Structure formats: structure tokens, C-alpha cells
MDAnalysis code that builds the backbone (N, CA, C; Angstrom):
import MDAnalysis as mda
import numpy as np

u = mda.Universe.empty(330, n_residues=110, atom_resindex=np.repeat(np.arange(110), 3), trajectory=True)
u.add_TopologyAttr("name", ["N", "CA", "C"] * 110)
u.add_TopologyAttr("resid", np.arange(1, 111))
u.add_TopologyAttr("resname", ["UNK", "UNK", "UNK", "UNK", "UNK", "UNK", "UNK", "UNK", "UNK", "UNK", "UNK", "UNK", "UNK", "UNK", "UNK", "UNK", "UNK", "UNK", "UNK", "UNK", "UNK", "UNK", "UNK", "UNK", "UNK", "UNK", "UNK", "UNK", "UNK", "UNK", "UNK", "UNK", "UNK", "UNK", "UNK", "UNK", "UNK", "UNK", "UNK", "UNK", "UNK", "UNK", "UNK", "UNK", "UNK", "UNK", "UNK", "UNK", "UNK", "UNK", "UNK", "UNK", "UNK", "UNK", "UNK", "UNK", "UNK", "UNK", "UNK", "UNK", "UNK", "UNK", "UNK", "UNK", "UNK", "UNK", "UNK", "UNK", "UNK", "UNK", "UNK", "UNK", "UNK", "UNK", "UNK", "UNK", "UNK", "UNK", "UNK", "UNK", "UNK", "UNK", "UNK", "UNK", "UNK", "UNK", "UNK", "UNK", "UNK", "UNK", "UNK", "UNK", "UNK", "UNK", "UNK", "UNK", "UNK", "UNK", "UNK", "UNK", "UNK", "UNK", "UNK", "UNK", "UNK", "UNK", "UNK", "UNK", "UNK", "UNK"])
u.atoms.positions = np.array([
    [-19.265, 11.344, 12.181],
    [-18.697, 10.108, 11.656],
    [-19.777, 9.030, 11.697],
    [-19.623, 8.063, 10.791],
    [-20.573, 6.956, 10.768],
    [-19.845, 5.636, 10.579],
    [-20.369, 4.605, 11.255],
    [-19.801, 3.259, 11.130],
    [-20.217, 2.681, 9.782],
    [-19.255, 2.089, 9.057],
    [-19.572, 1.515, 7.746],
    [-19.361, 0.004, 7.681],
    [-18.464, -0.535, 8.525],
    [-18.197, -1.971, 8.508],
    [-17.346, -2.314, 9.713],
    [-17.004, -3.598, 9.837],
    [-16.074, -3.998, 10.887],
    [-14.701, -4.241, 10.263],
    [-13.699, -4.339, 11.095],
    [-12.343, -4.582, 10.597],
    [-12.235, -5.952, 9.941],
    [-13.165, -6.849, 10.242],
    [-13.137, -8.203, 9.673],
    [-13.779, -8.267, 8.292],
    [-14.441, -7.184, 7.883],
    [-15.115, -7.167, 6.580],
    [-14.150, -6.926, 5.415],
    [-12.914, -6.541, 5.731],
    [-11.917, -6.264, 4.692],
    [-10.669, -7.091, 5.003],
    [-10.304, -7.959, 4.084],
    [-9.114, -8.779, 4.278],
    [-7.858, -7.953, 4.025],
    [-6.723, -8.395, 4.602],
    [-5.460, -7.693, 4.391],
    [-5.111, -7.702, 2.903],
    [-4.513, -6.617, 2.432],
    [-4.136, -6.450, 1.026],
    [-5.347, -6.571, 0.108],
    [-6.452, -5.974, 0.524],
    [-7.638, -5.927, -0.322],
    [-8.371, -4.614, -0.084],
    [-9.426, -4.397, -0.861],
    [-10.183, -3.149, -0.775],
    [-11.655, -3.434, -1.020],
    [-12.506, -2.608, -0.416],
    [-13.949, -2.715, -0.632],
    [-14.534, -1.315, -0.755],
    [-15.636, -1.261, -1.489],
    [-16.325, 0.019, -1.668],
    [-17.562, 0.071, -0.782],
    [-17.816, 1.269, -0.244],
    [-18.993, 1.530, 0.570],
    [-19.591, 2.854, 0.122],
    [-20.898, 2.976, 0.240],
    [-21.577, 4.240, -0.053],
    [-21.698, 5.030, 1.247],
    [-21.169, 6.241, 1.245],
    [-21.216, 7.104, 2.421],
    [-21.732, 8.461, 1.960],
    [-22.842, 8.894, 2.513],
    [-23.458, 10.163, 2.099],
    [-23.628, 10.213, 0.580],
    [-24.094, 9.104, 0.005],
    [-24.319, 8.981, -1.440],
    [-23.048, 9.137, -2.269],
    [-21.898, 8.931, -1.655],
    [-20.616, 8.998, -2.357],
    [-19.924, 7.636, -2.250],
    [-19.269, 7.178, -3.332],
    [-18.542, 5.913, -3.265],
    [-17.180, 6.101, -2.596],
    [-16.932, 5.295, -1.565],
    [-15.671, 5.367, -0.825],
    [-15.024, 3.996, -0.854],
    [-13.722, 3.969, -1.132],
    [-12.974, 2.719, -1.104],
    [-12.135, 2.692, 0.171],
    [-12.229, 1.560, 0.885],
    [-11.409, 1.348, 2.078],
    [-10.433, 0.224, 1.758],
    [-9.151, 0.488, 2.022],
    [-8.077, -0.462, 1.735],
    [-7.443, -0.891, 3.049],
    [-7.121, -2.173, 3.149],
    [-6.396, -2.677, 4.320],
    [-5.029, -3.170, 3.872],
    [-3.999, -2.611, 4.481],
    [-2.613, -3.004, 4.180],
    [-1.867, -3.117, 5.504],
    [-1.279, -4.269, 5.761],
    [-0.500, -4.513, 6.975],
    [-1.279, -4.144, 8.239],
    [-2.566, -4.475, 8.239],
    [-3.400, -4.205, 9.411],
    [-3.869, -2.777, 9.550],
    [-3.462, -1.898, 8.635],
    [-3.855, -0.486, 8.667],
    [-4.919, -0.232, 7.600],
    [-5.835, 0.680, 7.910],
    [-6.917, 1.002, 6.988],
    [-6.733, 2.406, 6.427],
    [-7.083, 2.572, 5.158],
    [-7.009, 3.860, 4.461],
    [-8.293, 4.002, 3.650],
    [-8.847, 5.212, 3.606],
    [-10.103, 5.433, 2.878],
    [-9.950, 6.606, 1.919],
    [-10.518, 6.430, 0.720],
    [-10.459, 7.465, -0.319],
    [-11.791, 7.529, -1.052],
    [-12.102, 8.712, -1.545],
    [-13.224, 8.841, -2.456],
    [-12.906, 8.014, -3.692],
    [-13.844, 7.221, -4.147],
    [-13.627, 6.393, -5.345],
    [-13.837, 7.282, -6.565],
    [-12.775, 8.040, -6.879],
    [-12.858, 9.056, -7.931],
    [-11.452, 9.318, -8.459],
    [-11.221, 9.035, -9.722],
    [-9.903, 9.256, -10.322],
    [-9.719, 10.742, -10.634],
    [-8.620, 11.342, -10.191],
    [-8.412, 12.776, -10.459],
    [-8.170, 13.089, -11.932],
    [-7.880, 12.076, -12.754],
    [-7.606, 12.320, -14.171],
    [-8.894, 12.561, -14.961],
    [-9.837, 11.607, -14.867],
    [-11.056, 11.712, -15.669],
    [-12.307, 11.991, -14.846],
    [-12.186, 11.981, -13.527],
    [-13.357, 12.213, -12.696],
    [-14.355, 11.066, -12.743],
    [-13.851, 9.838, -12.881],
    [-14.709, 8.651, -12.895],
    [-14.254, 7.714, -11.781],
    [-15.078, 6.720, -11.485],
    [-14.703, 5.754, -10.457],
    [-13.488, 4.944, -10.915],
    [-12.700, 4.499, -9.949],
    [-11.471, 3.766, -10.243],
    [-11.731, 2.374, -10.811],
    [-12.806, 1.745, -10.392],
    [-13.022, 0.335, -10.728],
    [-14.124, 0.146, -11.757],
    [-13.984, -0.969, -12.522],
    [-15.052, -1.428, -13.415],
    [-15.872, -2.511, -12.715],
    [-15.188, -3.401, -11.995],
    [-15.814, -4.526, -11.310],
    [-15.928, -4.212, -9.815],
    [-16.975, -4.722, -9.159],
    [-17.133, -4.453, -7.724],
    [-15.901, -4.875, -6.920],
    [-15.454, -3.978, -6.070],
    [-14.359, -4.220, -5.122],
    [-13.041, -4.629, -5.775],
    [-12.840, -4.299, -7.056],
    [-11.568, -4.566, -7.741],
    [-10.802, -3.253, -7.866],
    [-9.963, -2.970, -6.854],
    [-9.271, -1.690, -6.790],
    [-7.754, -1.803, -6.820],
    [-7.215, -2.989, -6.622],
    [-5.766, -3.136, -6.495],
    [-5.159, -3.728, -7.754],
    [-3.871, -3.402, -7.977],
    [-3.166, -3.974, -9.121],
    [-2.956, -5.474, -8.892],
    [-2.378, -6.164, -9.868],
    [-2.260, -7.622, -9.808],
    [-1.391, -8.105, -8.647],
    [-0.500, -7.258, -8.131],
    [0.352, -7.622, -6.992],
    [-0.201, -7.128, -5.661],
    [-1.375, -6.480, -5.682],
    [-1.987, -5.907, -4.473],
    [-1.077, -4.884, -3.787],
    [-0.272, -4.182, -4.576],
    [0.652, -3.199, -4.020],
    [0.137, -1.763, -4.136],
    [-0.714, -1.508, -5.137],
    [-1.186, -0.157, -5.406],
    [-2.671, -0.174, -5.740],
    [-3.342, 0.945, -5.457],
    [-4.669, 1.169, -6.012],
    [-4.471, 1.476, -7.487],
    [-5.379, 1.012, -8.332],
    [-5.219, 1.226, -9.769],
    [-6.527, 1.742, -10.359],
    [-6.403, 2.646, -11.316],
    [-7.563, 3.092, -12.074],
    [-7.736, 2.107, -13.233],
    [-8.862, 1.410, -13.259],
    [-9.099, 0.407, -14.293],
    [-9.222, 1.036, -15.678],
    [-9.529, 2.321, -15.742],
    [-9.721, 2.972, -17.034],
    [-8.412, 3.232, -17.760],
    [-7.391, 3.754, -17.059],
    [-6.147, 4.093, -17.757],
    [-4.887, 3.615, -17.051],
    [-5.040, 2.802, -15.998],
    [-3.883, 2.168, -15.381],
    [-3.064, 3.017, -14.438],
    [-3.550, 4.183, -14.048],
    [-2.803, 5.000, -13.082],
    [-2.660, 4.220, -11.776],
    [-1.493, 4.332, -11.149],
    [-1.227, 3.660, -9.882],
    [-1.159, 4.673, -8.758],
    [-1.823, 4.340, -7.642],
    [-1.876, 5.224, -6.484],
    [-1.324, 4.495, -5.268],
    [-0.494, 5.204, -4.493],
    [0.072, 4.642, -3.282],
    [-1.046, 4.434, -2.256],
    [-1.116, 3.253, -1.670],
    [-2.201, 2.939, -0.736],
    [-2.143, 3.832, 0.498],
    [-0.960, 4.061, 1.046],
    [-0.847, 4.801, 2.302],
    [-1.129, 6.292, 2.167],
    [-0.883, 6.888, 0.994],
    [-1.044, 8.345, 0.846],
    [-2.075, 8.749, -0.200],
    [-2.397, 7.855, -1.133],
    [-3.287, 8.203, -2.234],
    [-2.594, 8.918, -3.370],
    [-1.279, 9.143, -3.251],
    [-0.526, 9.847, -4.292],
    [-0.457, 9.019, -5.568],
    [-0.640, 9.676, -6.719],
    [-0.518, 9.004, -8.007],
    [0.965, 8.886, -8.348],
    [1.408, 7.650, -8.557],
    [2.821, 7.394, -8.831],
    [3.119, 7.264, -10.313],
    [2.116, 6.857, -11.098],
    [2.330, 6.751, -12.539],
    [0.982, 6.847, -13.244],
    [1.043, 7.270, -14.495],
    [-0.176, 7.430, -15.277],
    [-0.440, 8.897, -15.568],
    [-1.533, 9.184, -16.250],
    [-1.810, 10.553, -16.688],
    [-2.107, 11.534, -15.554],
    [-2.317, 11.034, -14.346],
    [-2.578, 11.968, -13.239],
    [-1.408, 12.030, -12.264],
    [-0.193, 11.699, -12.718],
    [0.990, 11.784, -11.860],
    [1.072, 13.168, -11.236],
    [1.351, 13.190, -9.945],
    [1.424, 14.444, -9.212],
    [0.122, 14.786, -8.512],
    [-0.982, 14.171, -8.926],
    [-2.257, 14.350, -8.241],
    [-2.381, 13.282, -7.162],
    [-3.507, 13.288, -6.463],
    [-3.738, 12.289, -5.419],
    [-5.226, 12.027, -5.283],
    [-5.532, 10.854, -4.749],
    [-6.911, 10.541, -4.401],
    [-7.324, 11.412, -3.215],
    [-8.624, 11.651, -3.073],
    [-9.130, 12.451, -1.959],
    [-9.348, 11.545, -0.756],
    [-8.587, 11.799, 0.314],
    [-8.667, 10.981, 1.519],
    [-9.972, 11.261, 2.273],
    [-10.504, 10.211, 2.876],
    [-11.691, 10.310, 3.723],
    [-11.240, 10.009, 5.147],
    [-11.584, 10.874, 6.119],
    [-11.184, 10.607, 7.505],
    [-11.706, 9.250, 7.972],
    [-10.833, 8.482, 8.620],
    [-11.170, 7.130, 9.053],
    [-10.682, 6.924, 10.472],
    [-11.516, 6.282, 11.283],
    [-11.131, 5.895, 12.637],
    [-11.567, 4.462, 12.865],
    [-10.744, 3.704, 13.586],
    [-11.129, 2.372, 14.027],
    [-11.455, 2.492, 15.512],
    [-12.707, 2.177, 15.844],
    [-13.171, 2.219, 17.234],
    [-13.611, 0.811, 17.603],
    [-12.889, 0.226, 18.552],
    [-13.078, -1.173, 18.892],
    [-12.926, -1.958, 17.592],
    [-13.912, -2.617, 17.065],
    [-13.711, -3.353, 15.818],
    [-14.524, -2.764, 14.673],
    [-14.993, -1.532, 14.842],
    [-15.785, -0.859, 13.818],
    [-14.926, 0.159, 13.066],
    [-15.164, 0.274, 11.765],
    [-14.518, 1.311, 10.962],
    [-15.525, 2.436, 10.776],
    [-15.110, 3.616, 11.182],
    [-15.940, 4.817, 11.094],
    [-15.326, 5.766, 10.075],
    [-16.177, 6.359, 9.251],
    [-15.717, 7.335, 8.262],
    [-16.314, 8.701, 8.562],
    [-15.486, 9.728, 8.330],
    [-15.924, 11.106, 8.503],
    [-16.514, 11.654, 7.217],
    [-16.562, 12.957, 7.141],
    [-17.157, 13.622, 5.984],
    [-16.390, 13.306, 4.713],
    [-17.126, 12.949, 3.689],
    [-16.522, 12.599, 2.399],
    [-16.282, 13.878, 1.614],
    [-15.037, 14.127, 1.155],
    [-14.751, 15.335, 0.397],
    [-15.436, 15.303, -0.962],
    [-15.750, 16.477, -1.479],
    [-16.341, 16.600, -2.814],
    [-15.209, 16.866, -3.813],
    [-15.237, 16.165, -4.950],
    [-14.202, 16.419, -5.965],
    [-14.339, 17.825, -6.544],
    [-13.218, 18.376, -6.977],
    [-13.209, 19.744, -7.533],
    [-13.877, 19.765, -8.900],
])
């Protein structure tokens, strides 16, 4: 595992991207909890965002693919609507140690 940021680097109901092992990873904070996913849409195999750190829908309720509008549940990564319904984002192991966020091995997309 490797430390990527502190818990203060990500505001509640927001997301940021970090490079881990040359892979883009998005970390989301919701209700004080952190979730990490490979920044890779299962529909087209492209990154979710067009603009830096713009990963959430207008209500900050879901992760969104900027390319085709698919919505993903923050807590599970499950696609709730869009062309990849039934698929999910690839979760990255995450631990909070003291005030540091540590990420484990980043999964490779199929």
C-alpha cells in the first residue's frame, strides 16, 4: 500500500484523482467515508472525467461518466443508469491510517 494524500485533501461530497502505479484513481469522500476506484468507465474503457477532478453529478450524489452520462453509486461503484448498467467501477483497496489515505494494488481493466 502507498500513501496518496491526507483526509483533509478531499472535501466531503467531492472527488479527486491521483496517479497510483501509473494508473488514474479517483477517491471520493461521502459522509466522512472514502471510496476509491480506477478512473475507467466499463462502457468505453475511457476515463470518467473531461475536466480535472470533475467526477460527480450536479447534485454530488453519484459518480458520472462525462462521456455518456452513466451514473455510478459512490459507495459500491455499481452503474445505476446508462449504457453500462449492471457493470461496476473497479474498486481500489483503501485504508485510512491516522490522517493519511493509503491505496492498495490498482486493478487492471479487462
